[in-house]
C-alpha positions as a Markdown table, in Angstrom:
| # | Residue | x | y | z |
|---|---|---|---|---|
| 1 | Met | -79.7 | 186.2 | 214.4 |
| 2 | Thr | -80.1 | 186.1 | 218.3 |
| 3 | Gly | -78.1 | 182.6 | 219.8 |
| 4 | Phe | -77.3 | 181.7 | 223.2 |
| 5 | Thr | -74.6 | 178.6 | 223.9 |
| 6 | Ala | -74.5 | 177.0 | 227.2 |
| 7 | Asp | -72.1 | 179.8 | 228.5 |
| 8 | Trp | -72.3 | 182.6 | 225.7 |
| 9 | Val | -75.6 | 185.0 | 224.6 |
| 10 | Ile | -74.9 | 186.7 | 221.5 |
| 11 | Ala | -77.0 | 189.0 | 219.7 |
| 12 | Thr | -76.7 | 191.4 | 216.7 |
| 13 | Leu | -76.5 | 194.9 | 217.1 |
| 14 | Asp | -78.9 | 195.6 | 214.4 |
| 15 | Gly | -80.7 | 193.5 | 214.1 |
| 16 | Ala | -84.7 | 191.9 | 215.2 |
| 17 | Glu | -83.8 | 191.5 | 218.6 |
| 18 | Gly | -85.7 | 193.7 | 221.6 |
| 19 | Glu | -82.5 | 195.9 | 223.6 |
| 20 | Asn | -82.7 | 193.6 | 226.4 |
| 21 | Trp | -81.3 | 190.4 | 224.0 |
| 22 | Arg | -78.8 | 193.2 | 223.4 |
| 23 | Glu | -78.4 | 193.9 | 227.5 |
| 24 | Cys | -78.1 | 190.1 | 228.4 |
| 25 | Ala | -75.6 | 189.4 | 225.3 |
| 26 | Asp | -72.1 | 188.4 | 226.3 |
| 27 | Val | -71.0 | 189.7 | 222.7 |
| 28 | Leu | -72.6 | 191.8 | 220.3 |
| 29 | Tyr | -71.9 | 192.2 | 217.0 |
| 30 | Cys | -72.5 | 194.3 | 214.4 |
| 31 | Thr | -74.0 | 193.0 | 210.2 |
| 32 | Leu | -73.2 | 196.2 | 208.6 |
| 33 | Pro | -69.5 | 197.1 | 207.1 |
| 34 | Cys | -68.8 | 200.9 | 208.6 |
| 35 | Pro | -64.7 | 202.8 | 207.3 |
| 36 | Pro | -63.2 | 202.0 | 210.1 |
| 37 | Ala | -62.5 | 204.4 | 212.5 |
| 38 | Glu | -66.1 | 204.4 | 212.2 |
| 39 | Ala | -66.0 | 200.9 | 213.2 |
| 40 | Trp | -63.4 | 201.2 | 216.0 |
| 41 | Leu | -65.1 | 203.6 | 217.7 |
| 42 | Leu | -68.6 | 202.0 | 217.5 |
| 43 | Ala | -67.1 | 198.6 | 219.0 |
| 44 | Gly | -66.0 | 201.1 | 222.3 |
| 45 | Leu | -69.2 | 202.8 | 222.3 |
| 46 | Val | -71.1 | 199.4 | 222.3 |
| 47 | Leu | -68.6 | 198.0 | 225.8 |
| 48 | Arg | -70.0 | 201.2 | 227.4 |
| 49 | Arg | -73.2 | 201.3 | 226.5 |
| 50 | Tyr | -73.5 | 197.5 | 227.0 |
| 51 | Pro | -71.8 | 196.3 | 230.1 |
| 52 | Gly | -72.5 | 192.7 | 229.9 |
| 53 | Cys | -71.0 | 192.9 | 227.2 |
| 54 | Val | -67.6 | 191.6 | 226.9 |
| 55 | Leu | -66.7 | 191.1 | 223.4 |
| 56 | Ala | -68.1 | 193.9 | 220.1 |
| 57 | Leu | -67.6 | 192.9 | 216.4 |
| 58 | Val | -67.8 | 195.2 | 213.7 |
| 59 | Pro | -66.8 | 194.7 | 210.3 |
| 60 | Arg | -64.8 | 197.4 | 208.8 |
| 61 | Val | -65.7 | 198.3 | 205.0 |
| 62 | Asp | -62.1 | 197.3 | 203.8 |
| 63 | Gly | -63.2 | 194.3 | 204.4 |
| 64 | Gly | -62.0 | 193.8 | 208.1 |
| 65 | Cys | -63.0 | 193.4 | 211.5 |
| 66 | Val | -62.8 | 194.9 | 214.7 |
| 67 | Val | -63.0 | 193.3 | 217.7 |
| 68 | Arg | -63.0 | 195.0 | 221.1 |
| 69 | Val | -63.4 | 193.0 | 224.1 |
| 70 | Arg | -63.7 | 194.5 | 228.1 |
| 71 | Gly | -60.7 | 195.0 | 229.1 |
| 72 | Gly | -59.3 | 196.7 | 227.2 |
| 73 | Leu | -57.6 | 194.9 | 224.2 |
| 74 | Thr | -58.5 | 195.5 | 220.7 |
| 75 | Ala | -57.7 | 193.4 | 217.4 |
| 76 | Gly | -58.0 | 194.6 | 214.0 |
| 77 | Ala | -58.4 | 192.1 | 211.3 |
| 78 | Ala | -57.6 | 192.2 | 207.3 |
| 79 | Ala | -59.6 | 190.9 | 204.8 |
| 80 | Ala | -58.3 | 187.6 | 203.8 |
| 81 | Ala | -56.8 | 187.5 | 201.1 |
| 82 | Thr | -59.5 | 185.4 | 198.5 |
| 83 | Asp | -57.0 | 183.9 | 195.6 |
| 84 | Gly | -54.9 | 182.2 | 199.3 |
| 85 | Ala | -52.2 | 184.3 | 197.8 |
| 86 | Gly | -50.9 | 186.2 | 201.3 |
| 87 | Pro | -51.7 | 185.6 | 204.9 |
| 88 | Val | -54.2 | 187.6 | 206.9 |
| 89 | Arg | -52.3 | 190.1 | 209.6 |
């Protein structure tokens, strides 16, 4: 999916969009999950390869997600409990 709002251009890394969309995107995300270490590495490589990108998101195979922001902030989100029994860490 590629789209834009009034302020952001969003594109997928592994979608059918052309490289032109990825080069001007503010937010890039991957749809295919990766192992945690690879997801962290891929998100960093995305920020390095696409200097206009400020937010990179890569899902992990364990159900979590790696989020890296230009400027150094890195977050890892665990998968949410499907039964509602516990908090999301």
